[in-house]
MMTF fields as JSON, N, C-alpha, C and O atoms, coordinates in Angstrom:
{
  "mmtfVersion": "1.0.0",
  "mmtfProducer": "UNKNOWN",
  "numBonds": 395,
  "numAtoms": 396,
  "numGroups": 99,
  "numChains": 1,
  "numModels": 1,
  "chainsPerModel": [1],
  "groupsPerChain": [99],
  "chainIdList": ["A"],
  "bondAtomList": [4, 2, 8, 6, 12, 10, 16, 14, 20, 18, 24, 22, 28, 26, 32, 30, 36, 34, 40, 38, 44, 42, 48, 46, 52, 50, 56, 54, 60, 58, 64, 62, 68, 66, 72, 70, 76, 74, 80, 78, 84, 82, 88, 86, 92, 90, 96, 94, 100, 98, 104, 102, 108, 106, 112, 110, 116, 114, 120, 118, 124, 122, 128, 126, 132, 130, 136, 134, 140, 138, 144, 142, 148, 146, 152, 150, 156, 154, 160, 158, 164, 162, 168, 166, 172, 170, 176, 174, 180, 178, 184, 182, 188, 186, 192, 190, 196, 194, 200, 198, 204, 202, 208, 206, 212, 210, 216, 214, 220, 218, 224, 222, 228, 226, 232, 230, 236, 234, 240, 238, 244, 242, 248, 246, 252, 250, 256, 254, 260, 258, 264, 262, 268, 266, 272, 270, 276, 274, 280, 278, 284, 282, 288, 286, 292, 290, 296, 294, 300, 298, 304, 302, 308, 306, 312, 310, 316, 314, 320, 318, 324, 322, 328, 326, 332, 330, 336, 334, 340, 338, 344, 342, 348, 346, 352, 350, 356, 354, 360, 358, 364, 362, 368, 366, 372, 370, 376, 374, 380, 378, 384, 382, 388, 386, 392, 390],
  "bondOrderList": [1, 1, 1, 1, 1, 1, 1, 1, 1, 1, 1, 1, 1, 1, 1, 1, 1, 1, 1, 1, 1, 1, 1, 1, 1, 1, 1, 1, 1, 1, 1, 1, 1, 1, 1, 1, 1, 1, 1, 1, 1, 1, 1, 1, 1, 1, 1, 1, 1, 1, 1, 1, 1, 1, 1, 1, 1, 1, 1, 1, 1, 1, 1, 1, 1, 1, 1, 1, 1, 1, 1, 1, 1, 1, 1, 1, 1, 1, 1, 1, 1, 1, 1, 1, 1, 1, 1, 1, 1, 1, 1, 1, 1, 1, 1, 1, 1, 1],
  "groupList": [{"groupName": "UNK", "atomNameList": ["N", "CA", "C", "O"], "elementList": ["N", "C", "C", "O"], "formalChargeList": [0, 0, 0, 0], "bondAtomList": [1, 0, 2, 1, 3, 2], "bondOrderList": [1, 1, 2], "singleLetterCode": "X", "chemCompType": "L-PEPTIDE LINKING"}],
  "groupTypeList": [0, 0, 0, 0, 0, 0, 0, 0, 0, 0, 0, 0, 0, 0, 0, 0, 0, 0, 0, 0, 0, 0, 0, 0, 0, 0, 0, 0, 0, 0, 0, 0, 0, 0, 0, 0, 0, 0, 0, 0, 0, 0, 0, 0, 0, 0, 0, 0, 0, 0, 0, 0, 0, 0, 0, 0, 0, 0, 0, 0, 0, 0, 0, 0, 0, 0, 0, 0, 0, 0, 0, 0, 0, 0, 0, 0, 0, 0, 0, 0, 0, 0, 0, 0, 0, 0, 0, 0, 0, 0, 0, 0, 0, 0, 0, 0, 0, 0, 0],
  "groupIdList": [1, 2, 3, 4, 5, 6, 7, 8, 9, 10, 11, 12, 13, 14, 15, 16, 17, 18, 19, 20, 21, 22, 23, 24, 25, 26, 27, 28, 29, 30, 31, 32, 33, 34, 35, 36, 37, 38, 39, 40, 41, 42, 43, 44, 45, 46, 47, 48, 49, 50, 51, 52, 53, 54, 55, 56, 57, 58, 59, 60, 61, 62, 63, 64, 65, 66, 67, 68, 69, 70, 71, 72, 73, 74, 75, 76, 77, 78, 79, 80, 81, 82, 83, 84, 85, 86, 87, 88, 89, 90, 91, 92, 93, 94, 95, 96, 97, 98, 99],
  "secStructList": [7, 7, 2, 2, 2, 2, 2, 2, 2, 2, 2, 2, 2, 2, 2, 2, 2, 2, 2, 2, 2, 6, 6, 6, 6, 7, 7, 5, 2, 2, 2, 2, 6, 7, 7, 7, 6, 6, 1, 7, 6, 6, 1, 5, 1, 1, 7, 7, 2, 2, 2, 2, 2, 2, 2, 2, 2, 2, 2, 2, 2, 2, 2, 2, 2, 2, 2, 2, 2, 2, 2, 2, 2, 6, 1, 1, 7, 4, 4, 4, 4, 7, 6, 6, 7, 7, 1, 7, 7, 7, 7, 7, 7, 1, 1, 1, 1, 7, 7],
  "xCoordList": [102.273, 100.868, 100.143, 100.505, 99.129, 98.355, 97.378, 97.178, 96.782, 95.837, 94.61, 94.044, 94.199, 93.051, 93.36, 92.53, 94.549, 94.959, 95.017, 94.62, 95.503, 95.597, 94.206, 94.0, 93.265, 91.9, 91.227, 90.56, 91.4, 90.801, 91.414, 90.703, 92.726, 93.394, 92.862, 92.606, 92.691, 92.155, 90.731, 90.381, 89.898, 88.509, 88.434, 87.626, 89.257, 89.251, 89.683, 89.05, 90.75, 91.229, 90.179, 89.94, 89.551, 88.554, 87.38, 86.954, 86.857, 85.716, 86.111, 85.331, 87.302, 87.757, 87.843, 87.408, 88.398, 88.514, 87.127, 86.871, 86.236, 84.881, 84.166, 83.515, 84.279, 83.601, 84.187, 83.497, 85.441, 86.034, 85.545, 85.309, 85.391, 85.019, 83.524, 83.148, 82.675, 81.227, 80.723, 79.921, 81.137, 80.573, 81.194, 80.724, 82.222, 82.856, 81.966, 81.366, 81.891, 81.077, 79.63, 79.023, 79.091, 77.723, 76.776, 76.979, 75.757, 74.707, 73.443, 72.967, 72.9, 71.684, 70.459, 70.504, 69.368, 68.12, 67.644, 67.04, 67.913, 67.525, 68.295, 67.731, 69.599, 70.403, 69.968, 69.981, 69.58, 69.155, 67.75, 67.362, 66.979, 65.618, 64.61, 63.494, 64.96, 64.047, 64.02, 64.743, 63.195, 63.095, 62.035, 60.873, 62.442, 61.506, 60.608, 61.074, 59.336, 58.425, 58.903, 59.281, 58.872, 59.249, 60.732, 61.17, 61.521, 62.956, 63.303, 62.636, 64.341, 64.76, 65.476, 65.948, 65.546, 66.228, 67.722, 68.372, 68.267, 69.702, 70.074, 71.252, 69.098, 69.391, 70.114, 69.823, 71.052, 71.796, 70.882, 69.994, 71.12, 70.345, 70.875, 70.093, 72.181, 72.811, 74.058, 75.142, 73.926, 75.039, 76.223, 77.34, 76.022, 77.094, 77.9, 79.127, 77.201, 77.831, 78.805, 79.889, 78.448, 79.325, 80.671, 81.714, 80.646, 81.89, 82.735, 83.955, 82.091, 82.819, 83.384, 84.459, 82.681, 83.187, 84.403, 85.36, 84.368, 85.531, 86.736, 87.86, 86.503, 87.583, 88.142, 89.355, 87.261, 87.703, 88.534, 89.5, 88.18, 88.93, 90.34, 91.305, 90.459, 91.784, 92.66, 93.818, 92.11, 92.875, 93.228, 94.353, 92.275, 92.532, 93.591, 94.391, 93.615, 94.627, 96.026, 96.966, 96.16, 97.461, 97.866, 98.997, 96.943, 97.244, 97.544, 98.445, 96.782, 97.007, 98.398, 99.083, 98.814, 100.138, 101.231, 102.213, 101.063, 102.05, 102.057, 103.117, 100.872, 100.787, 101.267, 102.018, 100.852, 101.297, 102.8, 103.462, 103.343, 104.786, 105.542, 106.571, 105.046, 105.685, 105.596, 106.569, 104.451, 104.278, 105.181, 105.864, 105.194, 105.976, 107.482, 108.264, 107.885, 109.317, 109.864, 111.07, 108.987, 109.426, 109.904, 110.464, 109.699, 110.118, 109.403, 109.982, 108.149, 107.38, 106.807, 106.183, 107.016, 106.465, 105.552, 105.455, 104.891, 104.0, 104.793, 104.303, 105.998, 106.835, 107.204, 107.431, 107.267, 107.534, 106.377, 106.566, 105.189, 104.0, 103.716, 102.707, 104.584, 104.424, 104.999, 106.124, 104.213, 104.686, 104.781, 105.516, 104.062, 104.035, 104.903, 104.927, 105.618, 106.527, 105.839, 106.398, 104.662, 103.901, 104.284, 103.968, 104.947, 105.359, 106.728, 107.596, 106.901, 108.208, 109.207, 108.828, 110.472, 111.497, 111.442, 111.031, 111.843, 111.771, 112.711, 113.815, 112.26, 113.08, 114.205, 114.001, 115.398, 116.511, 116.168, 115.489, 116.644, 116.347, 117.201, 116.803, 118.336, 119.201, 120.2, 120.989, 120.169, 121.106, 122.227, 122.988, 122.327, 123.384, 123.1, 123.943, 121.883, 121.556, 120.955, 120.967, 120.432, 119.932, 118.535, 118.032, 117.895, 116.553, 115.792, 114.626],
  "yCoordList": [88.848, 89.072, 88.853, 89.429, 88.024, 87.768, 88.925, 89.772, 88.945, 90.007, 89.945, 90.979, 88.736, 88.597, 89.174, 89.864, 88.892, 89.442, 90.961, 91.633, 91.501, 92.954, 93.596, 94.648, 92.969, 93.506, 93.43, 94.376, 92.308, 92.161, 93.171, 93.782, 93.344, 94.325, 95.723, 96.476, 96.085, 97.405, 97.555, 98.606, 96.519, 96.596, 96.782, 97.573, 96.07, 96.197, 97.604, 98.229, 98.097, 99.442, 100.479, 101.427, 100.31, 101.274, 101.367, 102.468, 100.228, 100.257, 100.844, 101.579, 100.53, 101.111, 102.63, 103.344, 103.12, 104.57, 105.192, 106.262, 104.538, 105.072, 105.2, 106.213, 104.178, 104.229, 105.3, 105.792, 105.661, 106.758, 108.099, 109.027, 108.209, 109.469, 109.783, 110.952, 108.762, 109.004, 109.986, 110.854, 109.907, 110.846, 112.248, 113.129, 112.468, 113.782, 114.809, 114.523, 115.998, 117.104, 116.698, 117.095, 115.914, 115.436, 116.421, 116.797, 116.827, 117.668, 116.841, 116.356, 116.677, 115.874, 116.694, 117.923, 115.986, 116.682, 117.505, 118.563, 117.023, 117.769, 119.073, 120.1, 119.036, 120.262, 121.241, 122.455, 120.701, 121.559, 122.099, 123.082, 121.452, 121.919, 121.445, 121.962, 120.483, 119.967, 118.444, 117.761, 117.922, 116.469, 115.937, 116.338, 115.027, 114.428, 113.451, 112.752, 113.397, 112.478, 111.019, 110.571, 110.306, 108.897, 108.65, 107.499, 109.706, 109.538, 110.095, 111.006, 109.55, 110.102, 111.436, 111.764, 112.19, 113.483, 113.325, 114.249, 112.144, 111.92, 111.516, 111.309, 111.401, 111.064, 112.235, 113.392, 111.947, 113.039, 113.903, 113.399, 115.204, 116.118, 116.121, 116.086, 116.162, 116.137, 115.258, 115.767, 113.957, 113.042, 113.171, 112.819, 113.663, 113.797, 112.5, 112.509, 111.401, 110.08, 109.972, 109.41, 110.49, 110.404, 111.074, 110.527, 112.245, 112.964, 112.189, 112.105, 111.629, 110.873, 109.576, 109.138, 108.965, 107.748, 108.054, 107.28, 109.17, 109.562, 109.869, 109.481, 110.556, 110.861, 109.582, 109.444, 108.652, 107.368, 106.602, 105.936, 106.683, 105.994, 106.56, 105.806, 107.866, 108.496, 108.141, 107.757, 108.27, 107.963, 106.484, 106.127, 105.615, 104.169, 103.788, 102.888, 104.444, 104.136, 104.456, 103.694, 105.578, 105.944, 104.949, 104.464, 104.647, 103.691, 102.308, 101.622, 101.893, 100.585, 100.525, 99.507, 101.59, 101.6, 101.435, 100.726, 102.083, 101.96, 100.541, 99.932, 100.014, 98.669, 97.619, 96.719, 97.716, 96.749, 96.841, 95.821, 98.048, 98.208, 97.54, 96.903, 97.677, 97.034, 95.517, 94.814, 95.017, 93.565, 93.034, 92.028, 93.694, 93.201, 93.343, 92.561, 94.332, 94.511, 93.468, 93.227, 92.858, 91.868, 92.483, 91.779, 93.776, 94.449, 93.872, 93.789, 93.476, 92.832, 91.557, 91.573, 90.453, 89.176, 88.62, 89.181, 87.523, 86.893, 86.431, 86.495, 85.973, 85.511, 86.657, 86.419, 87.868, 89.017, 89.287, 89.883, 88.852, 89.062, 87.886, 87.895, 86.873, 85.694, 85.995, 85.604, 86.695, 87.135, 86.003, 86.123, 84.917, 83.828, 82.649, 81.634, 82.759, 81.714, 80.431, 79.351, 80.511, 79.324, 78.804, 77.662, 79.607, 79.17, 78.514, 78.962, 77.459, 76.8, 77.637, 78.504, 77.369, 78.11, 77.725, 76.61, 78.616, 78.308, 77.168, 77.061, 76.32, 75.202, 75.726, 76.684, 75.131, 75.573, 75.388, 74.433, 76.31, 76.272, 75.257, 74.795, 74.908, 73.975, 74.658, 73.994, 75.995, 76.717, 77.345, 78.167, 76.956, 77.456, 78.75, 79.247, 79.325, 80.585, 80.376, 81.286, 79.189, 78.86, 79.324, 79.002, 80.029, 80.464, 80.751, 81.135],
  "zCoordList": [100.189, 100.426, 99.104, 98.078, 99.146, 97.937, 97.698, 98.568, 96.521, 96.175, 97.077, 97.431, 97.447, 98.338, 99.71, 100.301, 100.213, 101.511, 101.458, 102.41, 100.36, 100.216, 100.203, 100.807, 99.522, 99.458, 100.824, 101.244, 101.517, 102.849, 103.815, 104.612, 103.745, 104.604, 104.333, 105.272, 103.067, 102.736, 103.253, 103.789, 103.1, 103.554, 105.068, 105.554, 105.804, 107.263, 107.669, 108.52, 107.069, 107.393, 106.999, 107.747, 105.836, 105.364, 106.334, 106.686, 106.768, 107.687, 109.042, 109.647, 109.517, 110.789, 110.681, 111.585, 109.587, 109.39, 109.248, 109.801, 108.515, 108.34, 109.674, 109.931, 110.535, 111.824, 112.742, 113.635, 112.534, 113.305, 112.765, 113.538, 111.455, 110.82, 110.957, 111.036, 110.985, 110.971, 112.03, 111.685, 113.282, 114.257, 114.244, 114.964, 113.454, 113.432, 112.732, 111.696, 113.307, 112.772, 112.528, 111.534, 113.43, 113.308, 113.985, 115.14, 113.269, 113.826, 113.882, 112.856, 115.067, 115.203, 114.833, 114.768, 114.594, 114.281, 115.47, 115.295, 116.669, 117.867, 117.979, 118.357, 117.646, 117.69, 116.605, 116.811, 115.442, 114.331, 114.534, 113.902, 115.421, 115.681, 114.66, 114.623, 113.833, 112.809, 112.9, 112.175, 113.778, 113.958, 113.008, 113.072, 112.123, 111.18, 111.932, 112.831, 111.576, 112.254, 112.114, 111.032, 113.229, 113.214, 113.43, 113.404, 113.644, 113.885, 115.259, 115.751, 115.874, 117.174, 116.994, 115.905, 118.072, 118.014, 117.747, 117.258, 118.072, 117.89, 116.466, 116.177, 115.577, 114.185, 113.518, 113.822, 112.61, 111.968, 111.098, 110.41, 111.145, 110.319, 108.888, 107.938, 108.73, 107.407, 107.507, 107.792, 107.279, 107.542, 106.588, 106.967, 105.367, 104.371, 104.249, 104.346, 104.037, 103.985, 102.817, 102.975, 101.669, 100.495, 100.732, 100.375, 101.326, 101.622, 102.627, 102.485, 103.633, 104.648, 104.073, 104.484, 103.139, 102.504, 101.631, 101.606, 100.92, 100.11, 100.996, 100.678, 102.087, 103.022, 103.641, 103.798, 103.99, 104.542, 103.522, 103.894, 102.25, 101.21, 101.078, 100.948, 101.11, 100.991, 102.188, 102.024, 103.385, 104.595, 104.641, 104.991, 104.288, 104.308, 103.285, 103.541, 102.145, 101.131, 101.648, 101.42, 102.342, 102.907, 103.991, 104.001, 104.901, 105.966, 105.404, 105.885, 104.375, 103.758, 103.126, 103.234, 102.477, 101.857, 102.91, 102.685, 104.048, 105.127, 105.689, 105.827, 106.012, 106.593, 105.6, 105.976, 104.347, 103.334, 103.122, 102.931, 103.154, 103.016, 104.148, 103.918, 105.365, 106.514, 106.382, 106.654, 105.971, 105.821, 104.722, 104.914, 103.575, 102.442, 102.659, 102.119, 103.443, 103.69, 104.653, 104.695, 105.418, 106.387, 107.687, 108.528, 107.874, 109.104, 110.32, 111.403, 110.143, 111.204, 110.628, 109.567, 111.322, 110.867, 111.952, 113.044, 111.646, 112.613, 113.83, 114.958, 113.604, 114.721, 115.666, 116.853, 115.177, 116.037, 116.99, 118.05, 116.616, 117.433, 118.36, 119.066, 118.375, 119.216, 120.603, 120.915, 121.433, 122.732, 123.746, 124.726, 123.538, 124.503, 124.091, 124.787, 122.975, 122.538, 122.123, 122.317, 121.567, 121.175, 119.795, 119.46, 119.0, 117.671, 117.771, 118.52, 117.012, 117.028, 116.241, 115.454, 116.463, 115.732, 114.264, 113.939, 113.373, 111.941, 111.575, 112.109, 110.658, 110.189, 109.331, 108.585, 109.406, 108.55, 107.085, 106.708, 106.267, 104.839, 104.091, 103.021, 104.613, 103.921, 103.005, 102.333, 102.978, 102.134, 102.948, 102.437, 104.215, 105.044, 105.759, 106.506, 105.535, 106.181, 107.561, 108.39, 107.809, 109.126, 109.431, 110.507, 108.596, 108.958, 107.776, 107.871]
}
């Protein structure tokens, strides 16, 4: 895995985790009873975005380490995900190992 692939993988995991975390423990302005003029009642009263971003970073780092470890170990490859058999078989290496 190249450094670019690792960064993209981390970014994708980070955003997925952030979008899961954002609605947790959310108190709307309507529930709090203090609706700011010009905003809907469903707008967050205290979103605590910084805390949620830090939490998403920690969780994403752990998940990224697991996913990157699986990718780098070779336990799962692209050919393992070829459920319809569309990929050709690997070409022999020429060193007698056959794959």
